[in-house]
LUMMI-108823 format. One record per residue (C-alpha): x, y, z; residue in one letter; residue number from 0; chain. Coordinates in steps of 0.25 Angstrom, whole numbers, plus 5000, padded with zeros to 4 digits. Last residue first. Example, Ala and Ser with C-alpha at 12.3 -4.5 7.8 and 13.67 -1.06 7.14 Angstrom:
! residues 2
+------+------+------+------+-----+------+
:   px :   py :   pz : code : pos : unit :
+------+------+------+------+-----+------+
: 5055 : 4996 : 5029 :    s :   1 :    A :
: 5049 : 4982 : 5031 :    a :   0 :    A :
+------+------+------+------+-----+------+
//
This chain:
! residues 317
+------+------+------+------+-----+------+
:   px :   py :   pz : code : pos : unit :
+------+------+------+------+-----+------+
: 4815 : 5039 : 4685 :    x : 316 :    A :
: 4828 : 5044 : 4692 :    x : 315 :    A :
: 4821 : 5042 : 4705 :    x : 314 :    A :
: 4824 : 5056 : 4708 :    x : 313 :    A :
: 4818 : 5060 : 4695 :    x : 312 :    A :
: 4806 : 5052 : 4698 :    x : 311 :    A :
: 4805 : 5060 : 4712 :    x : 310 :    A :
: 4806 : 5073 : 4705 :    x : 309 :    A :
: 4796 : 5070 : 4694 :    x : 308 :    A :
: 4787 : 5065 : 4705 :    x : 307 :    A :
: 4788 : 5078 : 4713 :    x : 306 :    A :
: 4786 : 5087 : 4701 :    x : 305 :    A :
: 4773 : 5079 : 4697 :    x : 304 :    A :
: 4768 : 5082 : 4711 :    x : 303 :    A :
: 4772 : 5097 : 4711 :    x : 302 :    A :
: 4764 : 5098 : 4698 :    x : 301 :    A :
: 4752 : 5104 : 4704 :    x : 300 :    A :
: 4759 : 5113 : 4714 :    x : 299 :    A :
: 4754 : 5126 : 4709 :    x : 298 :    A :
: 4741 : 5125 : 4717 :    x : 297 :    A :
: 4744 : 5115 : 4729 :    x : 296 :    A :
: 4741 : 5100 : 4729 :    x : 295 :    A :
: 4756 : 5096 : 4729 :    x : 294 :    A :
: 4759 : 5106 : 4741 :    x : 293 :    A :
: 4750 : 5112 : 4750 :    x : 292 :    A :
: 4736 : 5107 : 4755 :    x : 291 :    A :
: 4728 : 5117 : 4763 :    x : 290 :    A :
: 4719 : 5112 : 4775 :    x : 289 :    A :
: 4722 : 5125 : 4782 :    x : 288 :    A :
: 4727 : 5120 : 4796 :    x : 287 :    A :
: 4731 : 5107 : 4790 :    x : 286 :    A :
: 4741 : 5112 : 4780 :    x : 285 :    A :
: 4741 : 5100 : 4771 :    x : 284 :    A :
: 4753 : 5095 : 4763 :    x : 283 :    A :
: 4755 : 5090 : 4749 :    x : 282 :    A :
: 4769 : 5086 : 4745 :    x : 281 :    A :
: 4780 : 5089 : 4735 :    x : 280 :    A :
: 4778 : 5104 : 4735 :    x : 279 :    A :
: 4778 : 5103 : 4751 :    x : 278 :    A :
: 4792 : 5100 : 4752 :    x : 277 :    A :
: 4800 : 5113 : 4748 :    x : 276 :    A :
: 4815 : 5114 : 4746 :    x : 275 :    A :
: 4817 : 5103 : 4736 :    x : 274 :    A :
: 4829 : 5094 : 4732 :    x : 273 :    A :
: 4829 : 5083 : 4722 :    x : 272 :    A :
: 4842 : 5074 : 4722 :    x : 271 :    A :
: 4847 : 5063 : 4713 :    x : 270 :    A :
: 4857 : 5052 : 4713 :    x : 269 :    A :
: 4868 : 5047 : 4705 :    x : 268 :    A :
: 4878 : 5058 : 4709 :    x : 267 :    A :
: 4868 : 5070 : 4713 :    x : 266 :    A :
: 4857 : 5073 : 4703 :    x : 265 :    A :
: 4850 : 5086 : 4708 :    x : 264 :    A :
: 4836 : 5091 : 4708 :    x : 263 :    A :
: 4831 : 5104 : 4713 :    x : 262 :    A :
: 4819 : 5111 : 4720 :    x : 261 :    A :
: 4817 : 5124 : 4728 :    x : 260 :    A :
: 4828 : 5131 : 4721 :    x : 259 :    A :
: 4836 : 5144 : 4723 :    x : 258 :    A :
: 4839 : 5153 : 4711 :    x : 257 :    A :
: 4831 : 5165 : 4717 :    x : 256 :    A :
: 4829 : 5162 : 4732 :    x : 255 :    A :
: 4832 : 5176 : 4738 :    x : 254 :    A :
: 4834 : 5175 : 4753 :    x : 253 :    A :
: 4825 : 5181 : 4763 :    x : 252 :    A :
: 4830 : 5183 : 4778 :    x : 251 :    A :
: 4819 : 5185 : 4788 :    x : 250 :    A :
: 4817 : 5200 : 4792 :    x : 249 :    A :
: 4803 : 5201 : 4787 :    x : 248 :    A :
: 4798 : 5189 : 4796 :    x : 247 :    A :
: 4799 : 5174 : 4795 :    x : 246 :    A :
: 4799 : 5164 : 4806 :    x : 245 :    A :
: 4794 : 5152 : 4797 :    x : 244 :    A :
: 4807 : 5144 : 4799 :    x : 243 :    A :
: 4816 : 5150 : 4810 :    x : 242 :    A :
: 4828 : 5158 : 4806 :    x : 241 :    A :
: 4820 : 5163 : 4794 :    x : 240 :    A :
: 4826 : 5162 : 4780 :    x : 239 :    A :
: 4816 : 5167 : 4770 :    x : 238 :    A :
: 4817 : 5163 : 4755 :    x : 237 :    A :
: 4815 : 5171 : 4743 :    x : 236 :    A :
: 4810 : 5170 : 4729 :    x : 235 :    A :
: 4810 : 5183 : 4721 :    x : 234 :    A :
: 4818 : 5177 : 4710 :    x : 233 :    A :
: 4816 : 5162 : 4707 :    x : 232 :    A :
: 4816 : 5149 : 4715 :    x : 231 :    A :
: 4819 : 5137 : 4706 :    x : 230 :    A :
: 4812 : 5124 : 4708 :    x : 229 :    A :
: 4819 : 5113 : 4699 :    x : 228 :    A :
: 4834 : 5116 : 4702 :    x : 227 :    A :
: 4843 : 5107 : 4695 :    x : 226 :    A :
: 4855 : 5102 : 4703 :    x : 225 :    A :
: 4870 : 5103 : 4698 :    x : 224 :    A :
: 4871 : 5117 : 4703 :    x : 223 :    A :
: 4867 : 5114 : 4717 :    x : 222 :    A :
: 4853 : 5118 : 4722 :    x : 221 :    A :
: 4851 : 5131 : 4730 :    x : 220 :    A :
: 4839 : 5129 : 4740 :    x : 219 :    A :
: 4825 : 5133 : 4743 :    x : 218 :    A :
: 4815 : 5133 : 4755 :    x : 217 :    A :
: 4801 : 5128 : 4756 :    x : 216 :    A :
: 4789 : 5136 : 4751 :    x : 215 :    A :
: 4778 : 5128 : 4744 :    x : 214 :    A :
: 4783 : 5124 : 4731 :    x : 213 :    A :
: 4776 : 5123 : 4718 :    x : 212 :    A :
: 4778 : 5116 : 4704 :    x : 211 :    A :
: 4776 : 5120 : 4690 :    x : 210 :    A :
: 4778 : 5115 : 4676 :    x : 209 :    A :
: 4781 : 5101 : 4679 :    x : 208 :    A :
: 4782 : 5096 : 4664 :    x : 207 :    A :
: 4776 : 5084 : 4657 :    x : 206 :    A :
: 4762 : 5090 : 4659 :    x : 205 :    A :
: 4749 : 5085 : 4664 :    x : 204 :    A :
: 4739 : 5096 : 4666 :    x : 203 :    A :
: 4738 : 5104 : 4679 :    x : 202 :    A :
: 4751 : 5111 : 4677 :    x : 201 :    A :
: 4745 : 5119 : 4665 :    x : 200 :    A :
: 4749 : 5118 : 4650 :    x : 199 :    A :
: 4753 : 5105 : 4644 :    x : 198 :    A :
: 4766 : 5102 : 4638 :    x : 197 :    A :
: 4769 : 5089 : 4631 :    x : 196 :    A :
: 4757 : 5091 : 4623 :    x : 195 :    A :
: 4748 : 5078 : 4622 :    x : 194 :    A :
: 4750 : 5066 : 4613 :    x : 193 :    A :
: 4744 : 5057 : 4624 :    x : 192 :    A :
: 4758 : 5049 : 4624 :    x : 191 :    A :
: 4765 : 5063 : 4625 :    x : 190 :    A :
: 4757 : 5067 : 4637 :    x : 189 :    A :
: 4760 : 5054 : 4644 :    x : 188 :    A :
: 4775 : 5055 : 4640 :    x : 187 :    A :
: 4776 : 5069 : 4646 :    x : 186 :    A :
: 4768 : 5065 : 4658 :    x : 185 :    A :
: 4778 : 5054 : 4661 :    x : 184 :    A :
: 4790 : 5063 : 4658 :    x : 183 :    A :
: 4786 : 5073 : 4669 :    x : 182 :    A :
: 4795 : 5086 : 4668 :    x : 181 :    A :
: 4799 : 5094 : 4680 :    x : 180 :    A :
: 4807 : 5083 : 4687 :    x : 179 :    A :
: 4815 : 5081 : 4674 :    x : 178 :    A :
: 4820 : 5095 : 4674 :    x : 177 :    A :
: 4815 : 5109 : 4670 :    x : 176 :    A :
: 4815 : 5119 : 4681 :    x : 175 :    A :
: 4804 : 5125 : 4689 :    x : 174 :    A :
: 4807 : 5140 : 4691 :    x : 173 :    A :
: 4808 : 5141 : 4676 :    x : 172 :    A :
: 4797 : 5152 : 4675 :    x : 171 :    A :
: 4787 : 5143 : 4667 :    x : 170 :    A :
: 4793 : 5130 : 4673 :    x : 169 :    A :
: 4787 : 5134 : 4686 :    x : 168 :    A :
: 4790 : 5134 : 4701 :    x : 167 :    A :
: 4780 : 5139 : 4711 :    x : 166 :    A :
: 4786 : 5144 : 4724 :    x : 165 :    A :
: 4781 : 5145 : 4739 :    x : 164 :    A :
: 4790 : 5153 : 4748 :    x : 163 :    A :
: 4804 : 5150 : 4752 :    x : 162 :    A :
: 4808 : 5148 : 4767 :    x : 161 :    A :
: 4822 : 5146 : 4772 :    x : 160 :    A :
: 4834 : 5137 : 4775 :    x : 159 :    A :
: 4840 : 5139 : 4761 :    x : 158 :    A :
: 4844 : 5126 : 4755 :    x : 157 :    A :
: 4858 : 5123 : 4748 :    x : 156 :    A :
: 4858 : 5111 : 4740 :    x : 155 :    A :
: 4871 : 5103 : 4736 :    x : 154 :    A :
: 4867 : 5089 : 4740 :    x : 153 :    A :
: 4876 : 5090 : 4753 :    x : 152 :    A :
: 4870 : 5104 : 4755 :    x : 151 :    A :
: 4856 : 5098 : 4755 :    x : 150 :    A :
: 4860 : 5087 : 4765 :    x : 149 :    A :
: 4867 : 5097 : 4775 :    x : 148 :    A :
: 4855 : 5107 : 4774 :    x : 147 :    A :
: 4844 : 5096 : 4777 :    x : 146 :    A :
: 4839 : 5102 : 4790 :    x : 145 :    A :
: 4842 : 5117 : 4785 :    x : 144 :    A :
: 4833 : 5115 : 4773 :    x : 143 :    A :
: 4821 : 5110 : 4782 :    x : 142 :    A :
: 4822 : 5122 : 4792 :    x : 141 :    A :
: 4818 : 5130 : 4783 :    x : 140 :    A :
: 4809 : 5128 : 4771 :    x : 139 :    A :
: 4808 : 5114 : 4764 :    x : 138 :    A :
: 4819 : 5104 : 4762 :    x : 137 :    A :
: 4816 : 5093 : 4752 :    x : 136 :    A :
: 4826 : 5082 : 4747 :    x : 135 :    A :
: 4822 : 5071 : 4737 :    x : 134 :    A :
: 4835 : 5063 : 4736 :    x : 133 :    A :
: 4839 : 5052 : 4726 :    x : 132 :    A :
: 4849 : 5041 : 4728 :    x : 131 :    A :
: 4859 : 5037 : 4717 :    x : 130 :    A :
: 4873 : 5036 : 4723 :    x : 129 :    A :
: 4875 : 5051 : 4725 :    x : 128 :    A :
: 4861 : 5052 : 4731 :    x : 127 :    A :
: 4865 : 5041 : 4742 :    x : 126 :    A :
: 4878 : 5048 : 4744 :    x : 125 :    A :
: 4871 : 5061 : 4747 :    x : 124 :    A :
: 4861 : 5054 : 4756 :    x : 123 :    A :
: 4872 : 5047 : 4764 :    x : 122 :    A :
: 4880 : 5059 : 4766 :    x : 121 :    A :
: 4868 : 5067 : 4771 :    x : 120 :    A :
: 4864 : 5056 : 4780 :    x : 119 :    A :
: 4879 : 5056 : 4786 :    x : 118 :    A :
: 4878 : 5071 : 4788 :    x : 117 :    A :
: 4866 : 5071 : 4796 :    x : 116 :    A :
: 4852 : 5074 : 4790 :    x : 115 :    A :
: 4842 : 5083 : 4796 :    x : 114 :    A :
: 4852 : 5094 : 4799 :    x : 113 :    A :
: 4849 : 5104 : 4811 :    x : 112 :    A :
: 4841 : 5116 : 4812 :    x : 111 :    A :
: 4842 : 5126 : 4823 :    x : 110 :    A :
: 4831 : 5131 : 4822 :    x : 109 :    A :
: 4816 : 5131 : 4825 :    x : 108 :    A :
: 4806 : 5125 : 4816 :    x : 107 :    A :
: 4798 : 5118 : 4826 :    x : 106 :    A :
: 4794 : 5104 : 4831 :    x : 105 :    A :
: 4806 : 5098 : 4824 :    x : 104 :    A :
: 4810 : 5083 : 4823 :    x : 103 :    A :
: 4824 : 5086 : 4819 :    x : 102 :    A :
: 4834 : 5091 : 4808 :    x : 101 :    A :
: 4823 : 5091 : 4798 :    x : 100 :    A :
: 4820 : 5084 : 4785 :    x :  99 :    A :
: 4811 : 5092 : 4775 :    x :  98 :    A :
: 4809 : 5081 : 4764 :    x :  97 :    A :
: 4820 : 5070 : 4762 :    x :  96 :    A :
: 4815 : 5061 : 4751 :    x :  95 :    A :
: 4825 : 5049 : 4747 :    x :  94 :    A :
: 4823 : 5043 : 4733 :    x :  93 :    A :
: 4827 : 5029 : 4728 :    x :  92 :    A :
: 4829 : 5023 : 4742 :    x :  91 :    A :
: 4835 : 5008 : 4743 :    x :  90 :    A :
: 4849 : 5012 : 4748 :    x :  89 :    A :
: 4844 : 5024 : 4756 :    x :  88 :    A :
: 4843 : 5017 : 4769 :    x :  87 :    A :
: 4856 : 5010 : 4768 :    x :  86 :    A :
: 4864 : 5023 : 4765 :    x :  85 :    A :
: 4857 : 5030 : 4777 :    x :  84 :    A :
: 4848 : 5041 : 4780 :    x :  83 :    A :
: 4842 : 5041 : 4794 :    x :  82 :    A :
: 4829 : 5034 : 4795 :    x :  81 :    A :
: 4814 : 5037 : 4794 :    x :  80 :    A :
: 4812 : 5036 : 4779 :    x :  79 :    A :
: 4799 : 5036 : 4773 :    x :  78 :    A :
: 4795 : 5028 : 4760 :    x :  77 :    A :
: 4790 : 5031 : 4746 :    x :  76 :    A :
: 4789 : 5021 : 4734 :    x :  75 :    A :
: 4788 : 5029 : 4722 :    x :  74 :    A :
: 4777 : 5025 : 4712 :    x :  73 :    A :
: 4772 : 5039 : 4707 :    x :  72 :    A :
: 4760 : 5039 : 4717 :    x :  71 :    A :
: 4770 : 5035 : 4728 :    x :  70 :    A :
: 4778 : 5048 : 4725 :    x :  69 :    A :
: 4766 : 5057 : 4726 :    x :  68 :    A :
: 4761 : 5050 : 4739 :    x :  67 :    A :
: 4775 : 5052 : 4745 :    x :  66 :    A :
: 4774 : 5067 : 4743 :    x :  65 :    A :
: 4760 : 5067 : 4748 :    x :  64 :    A :
: 4765 : 5061 : 4761 :    x :  63 :    A :
: 4776 : 5071 : 4762 :    x :  62 :    A :
: 4770 : 5079 : 4774 :    x :  61 :    A :
: 4769 : 5066 : 4782 :    x :  60 :    A :
: 4769 : 5051 : 4780 :    x :  59 :    A :
: 4781 : 5053 : 4770 :    x :  58 :    A :
: 4788 : 5064 : 4777 :    x :  57 :    A :
: 4790 : 5079 : 4776 :    x :  56 :    A :
: 4795 : 5086 : 4788 :    x :  55 :    A :
: 4806 : 5077 : 4789 :    x :  54 :    A :
: 4812 : 5074 : 4803 :    x :  53 :    A :
: 4824 : 5067 : 4797 :    x :  52 :    A :
: 4820 : 5053 : 4796 :    x :  51 :    A :
: 4807 : 5055 : 4787 :    x :  50 :    A :
: 4814 : 5054 : 4773 :    x :  49 :    A :
: 4805 : 5050 : 4762 :    x :  48 :    A :
: 4811 : 5038 : 4755 :    x :  47 :    A :
: 4807 : 5036 : 4740 :    x :  46 :    A :
: 4809 : 5022 : 4734 :    x :  45 :    A :
: 4808 : 5022 : 4719 :    x :  44 :    A :
: 4797 : 5013 : 4712 :    x :  43 :    A :
: 4802 : 5005 : 4700 :    x :  42 :    A :
: 4795 : 4992 : 4703 :    x :  41 :    A :
: 4783 : 4998 : 4709 :    x :  40 :    A :
: 4781 : 5006 : 4697 :    x :  39 :    A :
: 4785 : 5021 : 4696 :    x :  38 :    A :
: 4779 : 5032 : 4688 :    x :  37 :    A :
: 4765 : 5030 : 4695 :    x :  36 :    A :
: 4753 : 5033 : 4686 :    x :  35 :    A :
: 4747 : 5046 : 4691 :    x :  34 :    A :
: 4736 : 5052 : 4699 :    x :  33 :    A :
: 4741 : 5064 : 4707 :    x :  32 :    A :
: 4745 : 5062 : 4721 :    x :  31 :    A :
: 4734 : 5063 : 4732 :    x :  30 :    A :
: 4735 : 5073 : 4743 :    x :  29 :    A :
: 4723 : 5073 : 4752 :    x :  28 :    A :
: 4731 : 5070 : 4765 :    x :  27 :    A :
: 4740 : 5082 : 4763 :    x :  26 :    A :
: 4752 : 5080 : 4771 :    x :  25 :    A :
: 4753 : 5089 : 4784 :    x :  24 :    A :
: 4757 : 5103 : 4787 :    x :  23 :    A :
: 4749 : 5109 : 4799 :    x :  22 :    A :
: 4759 : 5104 : 4810 :    x :  21 :    A :
: 4773 : 5105 : 4804 :    x :  20 :    A :
: 4774 : 5119 : 4799 :    x :  19 :    A :
: 4776 : 5121 : 4784 :    x :  18 :    A :
: 4762 : 5127 : 4779 :    x :  17 :    A :
: 4759 : 5134 : 4791 :    x :  16 :    A :
: 4773 : 5140 : 4792 :    x :  15 :    A :
: 4771 : 5145 : 4777 :    x :  14 :    A :
: 4759 : 5152 : 4781 :    x :  13 :    A :
: 4766 : 5159 : 4793 :    x :  12 :    A :
: 4777 : 5162 : 4783 :    x :  11 :    A :
: 4768 : 5170 : 4774 :    x :  10 :    A :
: 4762 : 5177 : 4786 :    x :   9 :    A :
: 4775 : 5181 : 4792 :    x :   8 :    A :
: 4780 : 5186 : 4779 :    x :   7 :    A :
: 4767 : 5194 : 4777 :    x :   6 :    A :
: 4768 : 5200 : 4791 :    x :   5 :    A :
: 4782 : 5205 : 4789 :    x :   4 :    A :
: 4779 : 5211 : 4775 :    x :   3 :    A :
: 4767 : 5218 : 4782 :    x :   2 :    A :
: 4776 : 5223 : 4793 :    x :   1 :    A :
: 4786 : 5228 : 4784 :    x :   0 :    A :
+------+------+------+------+-----+------+
//
C-alpha cells in the first residue's frame, strides 16, 4: 500500500509541475506547420479569445501558440478583456473561452465560484442559438467548477477532477469520424496528384486525422445530440481530490468509460466545440526542465490539423 501511495503522489507531483502557474509558459520556439492559408483577408473570421475572466490560457500567454496556428490559416485573432455582452459579440465569429476562473487566484484552494454570472451565460447561449460559435475549454479541477453554470446551460456535465494523458485513435474508434477529423483540402491535393487517398503513417499527408493526444485535463458527459470526438475507454479513471493535486490512496476514483474529452454540438443556428484539456491545442514550456509539451509532443503530430478542422467547422467553412 505504501508503494501504491508513493506512486500516486509522485505521479501527481509531476502533473502539478506541468499545470502549476509559475513554470508553465508558452513555447517561444513553436512555429506552425507551413501551409497555404485557408482564409483570405476578405473572408477571414474573427476569433475572440476571452481574457476577462481570470483565464489561465490567454492570447499573449499560454495560448499564444494556439493563436499562431489560427493566424497561419488566415483567422483574425484578438483578445477580449470585457464582460460578455450582446453588443460585444455582434461582430465576433468564434469566441474562445479557455480555463476561465472565478477570481485572480494565487492558489488552488476551495471554495470555487463561477467565472460567468447568469446574465453572461444567458447572453452566450442566445448568441449561439442565433448563429454564434463557441470554443470552450475547461481543464482539470478547479476549471470545470468555474464554468459549471455555462457548461450545464449548453448540456455538458463536467467532472471536477483529474484524468491522465490519453491518446485517441481511429484504429480503436476512440477518435470519432466527423468533419473535424477529415481534411478536405488535403484529400483534394492528393487526388490532384493522383496519389492514394489514404497514406499510412501520421507523419505523411493524409485526408484523415488518425490520432490526437491529450495531456491530462478532466472529462464530461455530452448531451445526446452532440457528437463525442474524443472517447475515453474502459480502464480510464478520474481522481476527485478536495484540493487540486492533493491526491493520495484514499482519493475517490471515478470510472470514465463512456465519458468524453472533446465533443461538438450544433445548437440552434450556432455551433459549440467543448474540450476538457487545453495543452493539446498549444505548445507550452516547463521552464524548470526546458521540456515542451503539447503540439510538438510525440503522438500529437496531428493535433494542429485537428485544431484547424475544428475552427473551420465552427466558422462553417
